[in-house]
C-alpha positions as CSV (number, residue, x, y, z in Angstrom):
1,A,0.0,0.0,0.0
2,G,2.0,3.0,-1.1
3,A,5.4,1.4,-1.6
4,K,8.0,4.1,-2.3
5,D,10.3,3.5,-5.3
6,D,13.9,4.1,-4.1
7,T,15.9,4.4,-7.3
8,F,19.3,6.0,-7.4
9,N,21.1,7.5,-10.4
10,V,24.6,6.1,-11.0
11,L,27.2,8.8,-11.6
12,D,29.9,7.7,-14.1
13,L,33.0,9.7,-13.1
14,A,34.7,9.3,-16.5
15,E,31.7,11.0,-18.2
16,Y,31.4,13.6,-15.5
17,T,35.0,14.7,-15.8
18,K,34.7,15.0,-19.6
19,N,32.1,17.7,-19.0
20,R,34.2,19.7,-16.5
21,P,35.3,23.3,-17.3
22,W,38.5,23.9,-19.2
23,W,40.4,25.3,-16.3
24,R,39.8,22.0,-14.3
25,K,41.2,20.1,-17.3
26,I,44.3,22.3,-17.5
27,F,45.2,22.3,-13.8
28,A,44.2,18.7,-13.0
29,P,47.1,16.8,-11.3
30,S,47.4,14.3,-14.1
31,S,46.9,16.8,-17.0
32,G,50.5,16.2,-18.2
33,S,52.7,18.8,-19.9
34,S,51.3,21.9,-21.4
35,A,53.7,21.4,-24.3
36,E,51.5,18.5,-25.4
37,K,48.4,20.6,-25.5
38,Y,49.2,24.2,-26.7
39,N,51.5,25.7,-29.3
40,V,54.5,27.8,-28.2
41,A,52.8,31.2,-28.7
42,T,49.8,30.2,-26.6
43,Q,52.1,29.0,-23.8
44,L,54.1,32.2,-23.9
45,V,51.0,34.3,-23.7
46,I,49.4,32.4,-20.9
47,G,52.7,32.4,-18.9
48,G,53.4,36.1,-19.7
49,V,49.9,37.3,-18.7
50,T,49.8,35.3,-15.5
51,G,53.4,36.3,-14.6
52,W,52.7,40.0,-15.2
53,C,49.5,39.9,-13.0
54,T,51.4,38.0,-10.3
55,G,54.4,40.4,-10.4
56,F,52.1,43.5,-10.4
57,I,50.2,42.3,-7.4
58,F,53.4,41.1,-5.6
59,Q,54.9,44.6,-6.1
60,K,51.8,46.4,-4.7
61,V,51.4,44.0,-1.7
62,G,55.2,44.1,-1.1
63,K,55.1,47.9,-0.9
64,L,52.2,47.9,1.5
65,A,53.7,45.2,3.7
66,A,57.1,47.0,3.9
67,T,55.3,50.2,4.8
68,A,53.2,48.5,7.5
69,V,56.2,46.7,9.0
70,G,58.5,49.7,8.9
71,G,55.8,52.0,10.3
72,G,55.1,49.5,13.1
73,F,58.8,49.4,14.1
74,F,58.9,53.2,14.0
75,L,55.9,53.5,16.2
76,L,57.3,50.9,18.7
77,Q,60.6,52.8,18.9
78,I,58.8,56.0,19.6
79,A,56.7,54.3,22.3
80,N,59.8,52.8,23.8
81,H,61.8,56.1,23.9
82,T,58.8,58.0,25.3
83,G,58.3,55.4,28.1
84,Y,54.9,54.1,27.0
85,I,56.3,50.5,26.8
86,K,59.2,48.8,28.4
87,V,61.0,45.9,26.8
88,D,62.2,43.0,28.9
89,W,65.4,42.2,27.0
90,N,66.2,39.2,29.2
91,L,62.9,37.6,28.1
92,V,63.5,38.5,24.5
93,Q,67.0,36.9,24.7
94,R,65.6,33.7,26.3
95,D,62.9,33.4,23.6
96,V,65.4,33.9,20.8
97,N,67.7,31.2,22.2
98,K,64.7,28.8,22.5
99,A,63.8,29.5,18.9
100,K,67.4,28.9,17.8
101,Q,67.4,25.5,19.4
102,Q,64.1,24.6,17.8
103,L,65.3,25.7,14.3
104,K,68.7,23.9,14.4
105,F,69.5,22.2,11.2
106,H,70.6,18.5,11.2
107,S,74.3,18.3,11.8
108,S,74.8,16.1,8.8
109,G,74.8,18.5,5.9
110,N,71.6,20.5,6.5
111,K,69.3,17.9,5.0
112,M,65.8,19.0,4.0
113,P,62.8,17.2,5.6
114,P,61.3,14.6,3.2
115,E,58.0,16.5,2.9
116,V,59.9,19.6,1.6
117,K,62.1,17.5,-0.7
118,S,59.1,15.8,-2.3
119,K,57.4,19.1,-3.0
120,A,60.6,20.6,-4.4
121,D,60.9,17.6,-6.7
122,E,57.4,18.0,-7.9
123,V,58.1,21.7,-8.7
124,I,61.2,20.8,-10.6
125,I,59.4,18.1,-12.6
126,F,56.7,20.6,-13.5
127,L,59.2,23.3,-14.5
128,K,61.1,20.8,-16.8
129,K,57.9,19.7,-18.5
130,N,56.6,23.3,-19.0
131,V,59.8,25.2,-19.9
132,I,58.1,27.6,-22.3
133,L,55.2,28.4,-20.0
134,T,57.6,28.9,-17.1
135,G,59.8,31.2,-19.2
136,G,56.8,33.3,-20.1
137,F,55.7,33.5,-16.5
138,A,59.2,34.5,-15.4
139,G,59.4,37.3,-18.0
140,G,55.9,38.5,-17.2
141,F,56.6,38.5,-13.5
142,L,59.7,40.7,-14.0
143,L,57.6,43.1,-16.3
144,G,54.9,43.1,-13.6
145,M,57.4,44.0,-10.9
146,A,58.8,46.8,-13.1
147,S,55.5,48.4,-13.9
């Protein structure tokens, strides 16, 4: 009496990924080298435009950060000299020594942790596979920093 039909749709992931937007296909982890997909001019334009945008934003944010940090130090020095704040230099020295002990490198040749090494290897492999795109990005980045 009133049985409910419980039907489920099956999602075929292979078909689902074929209909994904182009940016998902480009930046997918297994997308391979961009040299296999695009001609040299397209790679240079994509790398140059993204590099220029990144360099321009990096320049603006860098100026803002330098101004904020410099202004903060300046205000702290004024506050220290006028007597608004007192710095406990013994506490500062103790904390610096504690931080030095925690950040000590391995005594056997300054080895990188395996997590950092694996990520660095991934970046190097990507750069080798996409030399033209990387070159366009580097050039665009420098132009963005200069503008």
